[in-house]
GUTOR-756716 format. One record per residue (C-alpha): residue number from 1; x negated, y, z negated. Coordinates in pm, 1 decimal, always signed. Example, Ala and Ser with C-alpha at 12.3 -4.5 7.8 and 13.67 -1.06 7.14 Angstrom:
<rec 1, <-1230.0, -450.0, -780.0>>
<rec 2, <-1367.0, -106.0, -714.0>>
***
This chain:
<rec 1, <-9695.5, +9820.9, -7465.6>>
<rec 2, <-9539.6, +10083.2, -7241.2>>
<rec 3, <-9710.9, +10258.8, -6951.5>>
<rec 4, <-9609.0, +10593.0, -6801.5>>
<rec 5, <-9752.2, +10744.1, -6485.3>>
<rec 6, <-9873.5, +11104.7, -6506.2>>
<rec 7, <-9976.2, +11359.2, -6242.2>>
<rec 8, <-10194.1, +11609.7, -6435.7>>
<rec 9, <-10410.2, +11600.5, -6750.4>>
<rec 10, <-10559.9, +11913.6, -6909.8>>
<rec 11, <-10775.9, +11971.3, -7212.9>>
<rec 12, <-11028.2, +12199.3, -7374.4>>
<rec 13, <-11399.2, +12142.8, -7314.9>>
<rec 14, <-11591.7, +11938.7, -7566.3>>
<rec 15, <-11937.6, +12078.8, -7627.3>>
<rec 16, <-12104.2, +12407.7, -7559.7>>
<rec 17, <-11933.1, +12732.9, -7466.5>>
<rec 18, <-11895.2, +12793.9, -7096.1>>
<rec 19, <-11834.4, +12431.9, -6998.2>>
<rec 20, <-11554.4, +12357.4, -6758.4>>
<rec 21, <-11232.0, +12237.1, -6919.6>>
<rec 22, <-11082.4, +11894.3, -6869.2>>
<rec 23, <-10852.8, +11895.4, -6566.1>>
<rec 24, <-10754.2, +11596.1, -6355.5>>
<rec 25, <-10478.1, +11597.4, -6094.8>>
<rec 26, <-10349.6, +11298.0, -5904.1>>
<rec 27, <-10496.3, +11294.9, -5552.5>>
<rec 28, <-10752.0, +11569.6, -5617.7>>
<rec 29, <-11131.3, +11554.2, -5627.6>>
<rec 30, <-11301.7, +11549.0, -5965.1>>
<rec 31, <-11642.3, +11688.7, -6058.6>>
<rec 32, <-11936.4, +11559.6, -6258.8>>
<rec 33, <-12264.6, +11727.1, -6353.7>>
<rec 34, <-12542.1, +11621.2, -6118.4>>
<rec 35, <-12872.6, +11777.8, -6217.6>>
<rec 36, <-12808.9, +12146.1, -6286.1>>
<rec 37, <-12488.4, +12172.6, -6078.9>>
<rec 38, <-12138.1, +12026.3, -6066.0>>
<rec 39, <-12052.6, +11815.3, -5762.3>>
<rec 40, <-11737.0, +11647.8, -5630.0>>
<rec 41, <-11789.8, +11275.3, -5679.8>>
<rec 42, <-11452.0, +11108.1, -5618.0>>
<rec 43, <-11073.7, +11132.9, -5603.7>>
<rec 44, <-10824.9, +11071.4, -5884.9>>
<rec 45, <-10607.3, +10776.6, -5778.5>>
<rec 46, <-10399.9, +10715.8, -6092.7>>
<rec 47, <-10329.8, +10866.4, -6436.3>>
<rec 48, <-10164.2, +10650.5, -6703.4>>
<rec 49, <-10040.4, +10706.2, -7058.7>>
<rec 50, <-10014.1, +10387.5, -7266.6>>
<rec 51, <-9927.8, +10321.7, -7629.2>>
<rec 52, <-10195.0, +10058.6, -7697.0>>
<rec 53, <-10454.5, +10252.2, -7899.1>>
<rec 54, <-10463.4, +10106.3, -8254.3>>
<rec 55, <-10377.9, +10365.4, -8519.5>>
<rec 56, <-10341.9, +10361.9, -8897.1>>
<rec 57, <-9966.5, +10286.4, -8908.4>>
<rec 58, <-9875.4, +10227.2, -8544.0>>
<rec 59, <-10021.4, +10232.5, -8196.2>>
<rec 60, <-10117.8, +10575.2, -8058.9>>
<rec 61, <-10097.2, +10684.4, -7698.5>>
<rec 62, <-10404.1, +10711.0, -7479.1>>
<rec 63, <-10458.2, +10869.6, -7139.1>>
<rec 64, <-10668.5, +10705.2, -6870.7>>
<rec 65, <-10772.0, +10859.5, -6540.3>>
<rec 66, <-10876.4, +10626.1, -6258.3>>
<rec 67, <-11077.0, +10647.2, -5936.6>>
<rec 68, <-10966.8, +10324.6, -5769.3>>
<rec 69, <-11006.9, +10058.2, -6040.1>>
<rec 70, <-11271.9, +10256.7, -6231.7>>
<rec 71, <-11173.7, +10449.7, -6546.1>>
<rec 72, <-11339.4, +10791.5, -6514.7>>
<rec 73, <-11183.5, +10951.8, -6823.9>>
<rec 74, <-11011.1, +10822.7, -7136.3>>
<rec 75, <-10889.2, +11005.7, -7447.3>>
<rec 76, <-10618.8, +10986.7, -7713.8>>
<rec 77, <-10311.4, +11180.4, -7600.5>>
<rec 78, <-10307.9, +11393.6, -7916.5>>
<rec 79, <-10655.8, +11532.8, -7837.0>>
<rec 80, <-10547.4, +11684.9, -7502.4>>
<rec 81, <-10368.5, +12011.2, -7426.7>>
<rec 82, <-10112.2, +11872.6, -7188.4>>
<rec 83, <-9994.6, +11596.3, -6958.3>>
<rec 84, <-9752.9, +11641.4, -6667.7>>
<rec 85, <-9542.9, +11343.9, -6564.2>>
<rec 86, <-9408.6, +11255.7, -6223.4>>
<rec 87, <-9038.5, +11337.2, -6172.4>>
<rec 88, <-8807.3, +11034.2, -6177.6>>
<rec 89, <-8759.1, +10870.0, -5842.7>>
<rec 90, <-8438.8, +10958.0, -5650.6>>
<rec 91, <-8343.3, +10589.6, -5653.0>>
<rec 92, <-8304.7, +10600.0, -6032.0>>
<rec 93, <-8078.4, +10905.0, -6009.9>>
<rec 94, <-7859.3, +10743.0, -5746.7>>
<rec 95, <-7799.7, +10435.9, -5965.4>>
<rec 96, <-7672.4, +10652.4, -6252.0>>
<rec 97, <-7403.5, +10821.9, -6040.1>>
***
């Protein structure tokens, strides 16, 4: 199983027209419906993409969004619009030179 760290996840809304789309960004607040309004309820601490979701012929990739140790969102990668990954660390680039 491989794990990659991501910084942003976006997707289309599931459900009725007019809902907010799926958007999580590392370090930003996320919203949940509370009663008839949307409220900030936490901060995104980590976004991972792993290839451990069982598929028909091989494992598929899944995205998980965390608030601390709690998974607040999970979906197969192929069902999302986009994922942005963190740039490689400078230390990796220095080793290649």
